[in-house]
Every structure is written in C-alpha cells, then in structure tokens.
C-alpha positions as CSV (number, residue, x, y, z in Angstrom):
1,M,-60.3,-141.7,50.7
2,F,-63.4,-142.4,52.7
3,V,-64.8,-145.7,54.4
4,S,-68.3,-146.7,53.1
5,D,-70.7,-149.0,55.5
6,A,-71.9,-150.4,52.8
7,P,-70.0,-152.4,50.9
8,V,-68.1,-155.4,53.1
9,S,-64.9,-157.3,52.2
10,R,-65.3,-161.0,52.5
11,S,-63.2,-160.5,55.7
12,G,-66.0,-158.3,57.1
13,R,-63.8,-155.2,57.0
14,P,-65.3,-152.5,54.9
15,R,-63.6,-152.1,51.4
16,I,-61.9,-148.6,50.8
17,L,-63.3,-146.7,48.1
18,A,-62.1,-144.2,45.9
19,R,-62.7,-140.9,47.1
20,P,-65.5,-138.3,46.6
21,E,-63.4,-135.7,44.2
22,A,-60.9,-136.2,41.7
23,S,-58.2,-135.2,43.9
24,I,-55.1,-137.1,42.6
25,L,-52.8,-135.6,39.8
26,H,-50.3,-138.0,37.5
27,A,-47.5,-136.2,36.6
28,D,-45.7,-137.0,33.5
29,L,-43.0,-135.6,31.8
30,D,-43.1,-135.9,28.1
31,S,-40.4,-137.8,26.1
32,F,-37.8,-137.1,29.3
33,Y,-34.7,-137.6,27.7
34,A,-35.8,-136.2,24.1
35,S,-37.4,-133.1,26.0
36,V,-33.8,-132.6,27.7
37,E,-31.7,-132.9,24.9
38,Q,-33.8,-130.7,23.0
39,R,-34.0,-128.2,26.1
40,D,-29.9,-127.8,26.4
41,D,-30.0,-127.8,22.8
42,P,-32.5,-125.0,20.8
43,W,-31.2,-126.3,17.2
44,L,-32.8,-129.6,18.1
45,R,-36.4,-128.2,18.4
46,G,-39.0,-129.2,16.7
47,K,-37.2,-131.5,15.1
48,P,-37.3,-135.6,14.8
49,V,-34.8,-136.3,17.9
50,I,-33.8,-139.8,19.2
51,V,-31.6,-140.8,21.7
52,G,-29.1,-143.6,22.0
53,G,-28.2,-145.7,18.5
54,G,-28.0,-149.1,19.3
55,V,-31.6,-148.9,21.4
56,V,-33.7,-146.1,21.2
57,L,-34.3,-144.9,24.8
58,A,-36.3,-142.2,23.7
59,A,-37.7,-140.2,20.8
60,S,-39.2,-137.0,20.6
61,Y,-42.7,-136.2,19.8
62,E,-41.2,-135.1,16.4
63,A,-39.7,-138.6,15.2
64,K,-42.7,-140.6,17.3
65,A,-45.0,-139.2,14.4
66,F,-42.9,-141.5,12.4
67,G,-44.1,-144.7,14.4
68,V,-40.3,-144.6,16.3
69,R,-41.0,-145.9,19.4
70,T,-38.8,-147.5,22.7
71,P,-36.7,-149.6,23.2
72,M,-37.0,-150.3,18.8
73,N,-34.0,-151.1,16.9
74,G,-31.8,-148.2,16.4
75,G,-31.4,-149.6,12.0
76,Q,-35.3,-150.1,12.1
77,A,-35.7,-146.4,14.0
78,R,-34.0,-145.3,11.2
79,R,-34.9,-146.9,8.5
80,L,-38.9,-145.4,9.6
81,C,-37.2,-141.4,10.3
82,P,-34.5,-140.9,8.1
83,H,-33.8,-137.9,8.8
84,A,-34.0,-138.1,12.4
85,I,-31.5,-136.4,14.2
86,V,-29.6,-139.6,16.6
87,V,-27.9,-138.0,20.7
88,P,-26.0,-140.2,22.8
89,P,-27.5,-140.2,25.9
90,R,-26.6,-137.9,29.1
91,M,-27.7,-140.0,32.4
92,S,-25.9,-136.7,34.4
93,A,-27.9,-134.7,32.9
94,Y,-31.6,-136.7,33.4
95,A,-30.9,-137.4,36.6
96,E,-30.8,-133.4,37.3
97,A,-33.8,-132.6,35.6
98,S,-35.2,-135.4,37.2
99,R,-33.8,-133.6,40.9
100,A,-35.3,-130.7,39.8
101,V,-38.8,-131.7,38.8
102,F,-39.7,-133.5,42.2
103,E,-38.4,-130.6,44.1
104,I,-41.6,-129.5,42.3
105,F,-44.0,-132.0,43.5
106,R,-42.7,-131.2,46.8
107,D,-43.1,-127.9,46.7
108,T,-46.8,-128.6,45.4
109,T,-47.8,-131.6,48.5
110,P,-46.1,-133.4,50.7
111,V,-47.7,-136.5,49.8
112,V,-45.9,-137.5,46.4
113,E,-45.3,-141.0,45.2
114,G,-42.2,-141.3,42.4
115,V,-43.2,-144.4,40.4
116,S,-40.0,-143.4,37.9
117,I,-37.6,-140.3,37.7
118,D,-40.0,-139.1,34.9
119,E,-43.0,-138.9,36.7
120,A,-45.0,-139.5,39.9
121,F,-48.6,-139.0,41.7
122,L,-49.4,-136.5,43.9
123,D,-52.3,-136.2,46.2
124,V,-53.7,-132.7,46.5
125,G,-57.2,-133.2,48.3
126,G,-56.0,-131.5,51.6
127,L,-55.2,-128.6,49.9
128,R,-58.2,-127.2,48.4
129,R,-58.3,-124.7,51.6
130,I,-54.2,-123.0,50.9
131,A,-54.0,-124.0,47.4
132,G,-57.4,-124.5,45.4
133,E,-58.6,-126.7,43.4
134,P,-57.2,-129.6,42.2
135,V,-57.4,-128.1,38.7
136,A,-55.7,-124.6,39.6
137,I,-52.9,-127.1,41.5
138,A,-52.1,-129.0,38.3
139,T,-51.8,-125.9,35.8
140,R,-49.7,-124.1,38.5
141,L,-47.2,-127.5,38.9
142,R,-47.1,-127.7,34.9
143,A,-46.1,-123.5,34.6
144,E,-43.9,-124.1,37.6
145,V,-42.1,-127.1,35.3
146,R,-41.7,-124.9,32.5
147,D,-40.9,-121.9,34.1
148,R,-38.0,-123.3,36.7
149,V,-36.9,-126.2,34.2
150,G,-37.5,-125.7,31.3
151,L,-39.8,-129.3,29.7
152,P,-43.1,-129.3,29.6
153,I,-45.3,-132.1,31.3
154,S,-48.8,-133.4,31.2
155,V,-51.1,-134.4,34.1
156,G,-54.1,-136.4,34.6
157,I,-56.4,-135.5,37.7
158,A,-59.2,-138.5,39.1
159,R,-60.1,-140.3,42.2
160,T,-58.4,-143.1,41.3
161,K,-54.7,-143.6,40.6
162,F,-55.1,-145.7,37.5
163,L,-57.4,-143.4,35.8
164,A,-55.6,-140.0,36.5
165,K,-52.7,-142.3,35.0
166,V,-54.8,-143.2,32.0
167,A,-55.5,-139.4,31.7
168,S,-51.4,-137.9,31.6
169,A,-51.5,-140.3,28.7
170,V,-54.5,-139.0,26.9
171,A,-53.5,-135.4,27.5
172,K,-49.8,-135.7,26.2
173,P,-47.7,-133.8,25.3
174,D,-47.8,-131.1,27.3
175,G,-51.6,-131.2,28.5
176,L,-53.6,-131.6,31.3
177,R,-57.2,-133.5,31.9
178,L,-59.5,-133.8,34.9
179,V,-61.5,-136.7,34.6
180,P,-64.5,-136.1,37.1
181,P,-66.8,-138.4,39.1
182,D,-69.6,-138.6,36.8
183,G,-67.4,-138.7,33.9
184,E,-64.9,-141.9,34.9
185,L,-67.1,-144.4,32.8
186,D,-67.9,-142.0,29.8
187,F,-63.8,-141.3,29.8
188,L,-62.9,-144.5,30.1
189,H,-65.4,-147.1,27.8
190,P,-64.1,-145.7,24.7
191,L,-61.0,-145.9,25.2
192,P,-58.8,-149.3,23.4
193,V,-58.0,-152.0,25.9
194,E,-54.6,-151.3,26.2
195,R,-54.9,-148.6,28.4
196,L,-55.7,-151.0,31.0
197,W,-52.8,-151.9,33.8
198,G,-51.9,-155.1,32.7
199,V,-52.5,-155.1,29.3
200,G,-49.3,-155.7,26.9
201,D,-49.1,-157.9,24.2
202,V,-50.1,-161.1,24.3
203,T,-52.7,-160.1,26.4
204,A,-54.3,-157.3,23.4
205,R,-54.0,-160.0,21.1
206,T,-55.6,-162.7,23.2
207,L,-58.7,-160.3,23.8
208,H,-58.9,-158.5,20.3
209,E,-58.4,-162.5,19.1
210,H,-62.1,-162.7,21.1
211,G,-63.9,-159.1,19.9
212,I,-62.6,-157.4,22.3
213,T,-60.8,-153.6,21.7
214,R,-61.9,-151.4,23.8
215,V,-62.7,-151.4,27.4
216,G,-66.4,-151.0,27.6
217,Q,-67.0,-154.1,25.6
218,L,-64.5,-155.3,28.4
219,A,-66.8,-153.9,30.9
220,E,-70.1,-155.4,29.2
221,L,-68.8,-159.0,28.9
222,G,-68.3,-159.3,32.6
223,E,-66.2,-161.4,34.8
224,R,-66.8,-164.5,34.5
225,P,-66.8,-164.4,30.8
226,L,-63.5,-163.7,30.9
227,R,-62.3,-165.8,33.3
228,A,-62.4,-168.6,30.0
229,I,-60.1,-166.5,28.1
230,L,-57.4,-164.8,30.2
231,G,-57.7,-166.8,33.8
232,P,-59.4,-165.7,37.6
233,A,-56.7,-163.3,38.5
234,A,-56.1,-161.4,35.1
235,A,-60.4,-160.9,34.6
236,R,-60.7,-160.0,38.0
237,H,-57.6,-156.9,38.1
238,L,-59.0,-156.0,34.0
239,Y,-62.4,-156.6,34.8
240,A,-62.4,-153.6,38.1
241,L,-59.6,-151.5,35.9
242,S,-62.6,-151.7,33.5
243,W,-65.6,-150.0,35.8
244,A,-62.4,-148.1,38.1
245,R,-62.3,-149.2,40.4
246,D,-58.6,-149.2,42.2
247,P,-58.9,-148.3,46.0
248,R,-55.1,-147.4,46.2
249,R,-52.9,-144.4,48.4
250,V,-50.8,-142.6,47.0
251,E,-48.3,-143.5,49.3
252,T,-45.1,-141.9,50.2
253,G,-41.9,-143.3,51.8
254,R,-42.3,-146.6,50.2
255,R,-39.4,-148.6,49.3
256,R,-38.4,-150.2,45.9
257,R,-39.7,-153.9,45.9
258,S,-37.1,-154.8,43.0
259,I,-34.0,-153.8,40.6
260,G,-33.2,-154.5,37.8
261,A,-30.6,-153.3,34.5
262,Q,-30.2,-154.2,31.2
263,R,-28.1,-154.1,28.7
264,A,-28.6,-153.6,24.5
265,L,-26.4,-155.5,22.4
266,G,-28.2,-154.9,18.9
267,R,-28.4,-157.5,15.9
268,K,-24.6,-158.6,16.0
269,H,-23.7,-162.2,17.1
270,R,-22.4,-162.9,20.3
271,P,-20.5,-165.7,21.5
272,P,-21.8,-167.9,25.7
273,D,-18.4,-166.5,26.7
274,E,-19.2,-162.4,25.3
275,I,-23.3,-162.8,26.6
276,E,-21.7,-164.2,30.5
277,A,-19.0,-161.2,30.6
278,Y,-21.9,-158.7,30.2
279,L,-24.2,-160.7,32.3
280,H,-20.8,-160.1,35.3
281,G,-21.5,-156.4,34.3
282,L,-24.9,-156.6,35.6
283,T,-24.3,-158.7,38.3
284,D,-21.9,-155.9,39.4
285,R,-23.8,-152.9,39.0
286,L,-26.9,-154.6,40.7
287,G,-24.8,-156.3,44.0
288,R,-23.1,-152.6,44.2
289,R,-27.3,-150.7,44.5
290,L,-27.9,-152.9,46.6
291,R,-25.3,-152.1,49.4
292,T,-25.6,-148.8,49.2
293,A,-29.2,-148.9,49.5
294,D,-28.6,-151.6,52.6
295,R,-31.3,-154.0,51.0
296,V,-30.8,-157.7,49.7
297,C,-32.7,-159.8,47.7
298,R,-34.5,-163.3,48.1
299,T,-35.0,-164.0,43.7
300,V,-33.2,-163.1,40.9
301,V,-34.3,-162.4,37.7
302,L,-32.8,-163.1,33.7
303,R,-34.8,-161.1,31.2
304,L,-33.9,-161.9,27.4
305,R,-34.7,-160.3,24.2
306,F,-34.5,-162.3,21.0
307,D,-33.7,-161.5,17.7
308,D,-37.4,-161.6,16.4
309,F,-38.6,-159.3,19.5
310,T,-39.7,-161.9,21.7
311,R,-39.1,-161.8,25.4
312,A,-38.3,-164.7,28.3
313,T,-37.4,-164.8,31.2
314,R,-36.3,-167.0,33.9
315,S,-35.8,-166.6,37.4
316,H,-34.7,-168.5,40.7
317,T,-35.7,-168.1,44.3
318,L,-32.3,-168.7,46.7
319,A,-32.2,-170.6,50.3
320,G,-31.7,-167.0,52.1
321,A,-31.8,-163.4,51.5
322,T,-28.3,-161.8,50.2
323,D,-26.2,-159.1,48.8
324,H,-23.7,-160.8,48.1
325,T,-22.4,-161.4,44.4
326,E,-20.9,-163.5,44.4
327,T,-24.2,-165.8,45.1
328,I,-26.0,-163.7,42.8
329,L,-23.9,-164.6,39.9
330,S,-23.9,-167.7,40.3
331,A,-27.4,-167.9,40.4
332,A,-27.5,-165.9,37.0
333,R,-25.5,-168.1,35.4
334,T,-27.3,-170.8,36.2
335,L,-30.4,-169.2,34.4
336,L,-28.3,-168.4,32.0
337,A,-27.1,-172.0,31.2
338,G,-30.3,-173.3,31.2
339,A,-30.9,-170.8,28.5
340,M,-28.4,-170.3,26.3
341,P,-30.0,-173.1,24.1
342,L,-32.9,-171.2,23.3
343,I,-30.0,-167.8,22.5
344,Q,-28.6,-169.7,20.1
345,E,-31.3,-170.8,18.4
346,R,-33.5,-167.3,18.5
347,G,-29.9,-164.9,19.0
348,L,-30.0,-162.5,21.2
349,T,-30.3,-158.6,20.9
350,L,-31.1,-157.7,25.1
351,I,-29.7,-159.6,28.3
352,G,-31.3,-157.8,31.8
353,L,-31.5,-159.1,35.7
354,A,-33.6,-158.1,38.1
355,L,-33.0,-158.7,41.5
356,T,-36.8,-158.7,43.0
357,N,-38.6,-159.8,46.9
358,L,-35.7,-157.2,48.4
359,D,-35.8,-156.1,52.2
360,D,-34.2,-153.7,54.5
361,A,-30.4,-156.0,55.3
362,D,-30.6,-154.9,58.6
363,S,-34.2,-156.8,58.9
364,V,-33.0,-160.2,57.7
365,Q,-32.7,-163.0,60.7
366,L,-29.2,-163.6,60.4
367,A,-28.7,-167.2,60.3
368,L,-26.3,-169.8,62.1
369,P,-23.6,-169.6,63.4
370,F,-25.2,-166.0,63.9
371,E,-22.2,-164.1,62.0
372,A,-23.1,-160.2,61.3
373,R,-22.1,-159.0,56.9
374,A,-18.9,-158.7,56.7
375,T,-17.5,-155.1,56.0
376,N,-14.1,-156.0,55.4
377,S,-15.5,-158.0,52.4
378,L,-14.2,-158.0,48.9
379,D,-17.7,-156.0,47.9
380,A,-16.9,-153.6,49.9
381,T,-13.5,-152.8,49.1
382,L,-15.1,-152.8,45.4
383,D,-18.1,-150.6,46.1
384,D,-15.5,-148.0,48.6
385,L,-12.8,-147.6,45.2
386,R,-15.7,-147.1,42.5
387,K,-17.7,-144.9,44.9
388,R,-13.6,-143.0,45.6
389,F,-12.4,-143.6,41.7
390,G,-15.5,-143.9,39.8
391,S,-17.9,-147.5,38.3
392,A,-15.3,-148.1,35.4
393,A,-11.7,-147.4,38.5
394,V,-12.4,-151.4,39.4
395,T,-13.9,-154.0,36.6
396,R,-14.1,-157.5,35.5
397,A,-11.0,-158.6,32.9
398,A,-14.2,-160.0,30.7
399,L,-15.2,-156.5,30.5
400,L,-12.5,-155.3,29.5
401,N,-12.6,-152.9,26.0
402,R,-16.7,-153.7,26.3
403,G,-17.3,-151.1,28.7
404,E,-20.3,-151.4,31.6
405,G,-22.6,-149.9,29.2
406,L,-25.7,-147.5,30.6
407,S,-26.4,-147.0,33.9
408,V,-30.2,-145.5,34.1
409,P,-30.9,-142.5,36.6
410,L,-33.7,-144.3,39.3
411,L,-35.2,-142.5,41.7
412,P,-33.8,-142.8,45.4
413,D,-34.6,-146.1,47.3
C-alpha cells in the first residue's frame, strides 16, 4: 500500500489508497469437495458429481452445467441432473487437502490471509526481485497445487482484494486472470451487480427493479440516488466497490470474528422437540470449539431456512462474554422458541447457530467476585472425553440415533 498526500479523510489523516501495481492474489480451489472426490476416484473424472445427499455441499462443473448449485436441496439437484453421481462427504480428506494447499500458499509468500479452507489472499508485492512478477508467481502456484495436491485452482491478480476475488471467479474453472491497474473499470463495469460483495438475492432484486443490472450502471447512478434505493451504508459500500475502491490490506494472524455450524433437515416435517435436539447438538459443537480455541462469545445468532427457501435470523447479545455451553444454549433456546410459530407455519429445512463478537478468553475482564474460569467444570470434562475418545463418545440423550450431523472442516484459528 502507499499513502497519498492528496486525499485526506474527515479526521485529517491521509487515506490509504490501493497500491500502484497489481500484486494481490486471490487463490480459490475449484469446486473443492467435488474436485477432491474426482482426484481420489478416477472413475468420477469428467462426470457430474454431487457431494452430499439431502443438501448439495458441492457440485462438479459437469453438474453445475445442469444448474446444480450449493446449498440446493438434493431432490431438486437430482431432478436437474438425473445422471449425477452422488457421493457422501469425506471431511477428513478435504481437511488434509486444504492443509497441503495452504503449505504451498505459505511457501509462496509469508503474507497469506486465509478466507476459508479452500481460498486465500496472498500479497506478493515484495517478491519481485526473488520470485518475479505476480503473474509468474501465480502461474507457479497453480502448477504446484496441481502437481503436489492434484487439484485445480483459479487465481485472480489485482491491486485490491475485491478485484482479485472477482478476477478469480471470472477465471474459473482452473484459470488465471490479471486485472491491470489501467484496465480495472473496463473489467469491472460490464459485470453483473451480483459480483459486488454485499449484493445477495434481495439486494440484486431491488437493483434490478430500478433497472440496474451491471456494475457500470450502479457506478454511473451515483451514491446519493443509490441511498434512496438501498440506504446510506449499503450505498456507500457498493458505490465504492463499483469504482474499484478497496483499501484493505492482506492481513495475517487475524482470528475469526465468528464461528458457526448448521444442520440440514430436508423437507420432512420435524416436531419441535427434534428441532430443539439438533439445536442442542450445534451448541455443544460450537461450545467445544470456543474452548479449544480459548475464545469467548457475546452474541448468539440463530439461522433458519424454511421450506420455501427463504431465510431468517434471530440474535441475542449476552450480558457478558462466555464459553459456557448452558449459557449459550439458554439463549439459543429462547431464540428458537420465539421463532417456532414461524417454523410451524413455513416448515424448516435447515437450522444453524453462530457465535459472534468473539474475543480471546484471557482478555475478558473477570466479573465479581473475580473467579477465573473453572478447569474442572462439566464442559471441560466433556471436552476431554470427546478429545480422547471422539466427538460422538458422549452425546445428549435427545440426539441418540440422530447423530451429530456433518462437521465442516475449518481453518485453524
């Protein structure tokens, strides 16, 4: 990054602008789960592959050509692609593949910001003398991932994280795309508005209703008219992106701000006690992850997807940060009870729980009477048992014969 003397923020400090050269890489593995399955089973290569049964967790590009997407209902996916091959997920295989790919990222540059287990930003701006131009570095990275891990990966190169991510998406599958500084708007403005971060289905529909379908149209409209359509915060954010403004650095060592887990339920009717049992399981899983990472949370978020594929969220902020399972569960149950009339009316196909406003456990001020977290608590005992004998060694009675559900691999925190 460089600091310009010309533009100044309202606080009087110089604004940090995008660097003058395209040297941020966004590397994104293509259809990650499905690609691992095709790598490990040669018979699947070139065929439409769907990972997951009740809900599509991943689809190969051969299946995507028929309209299969994540997280589509499995029945709908099979109707779109009747000859698709459905395989069960192998989370341990995906976690191992991710570790191998991230080793290559870190061999490429020390400045790596993991986004998820299958994508990362890499800053290669300081490597020209020892490793060459960013395009050459990206080309070698893609070849190493293919040779050492056996997976296809797409890479976008740009001055900003936002443009690099868009470039990698445009380059898919298994491609490389450079966005030169003097060609940023020529690249960005013809793209659909859905390419902008923060434009989901609802925002896209609102923009389309006002005749805005391309990024260039949004840029030409201006921020002030956009406020009347989307509100001030969204208008400011999207207008800046439409002009390729994104001053964020590639950050290393940053801990995640939230953790979450979810369980797909299919379209079968589920009684309230069964839904609550799944919520208990999600809470146990997230509480264990909190304590393993020495984190605490302040906010509990319940996420719901209904039978008509609409979604809803409910959240509650606790009086104090905690990693205590029963405290988190109490808040989650209260949120679920409040949403139950809506669930009964519209049906439920997915339930998720997220813990946000995370902080390091040792940075939280102790409450009176200044008692530190107990190390011999029930939570700690159950954590030890599950670590020693496996996550299914101890479970709630309500979850017997229902299982824990899939635990998606995550980047180390």
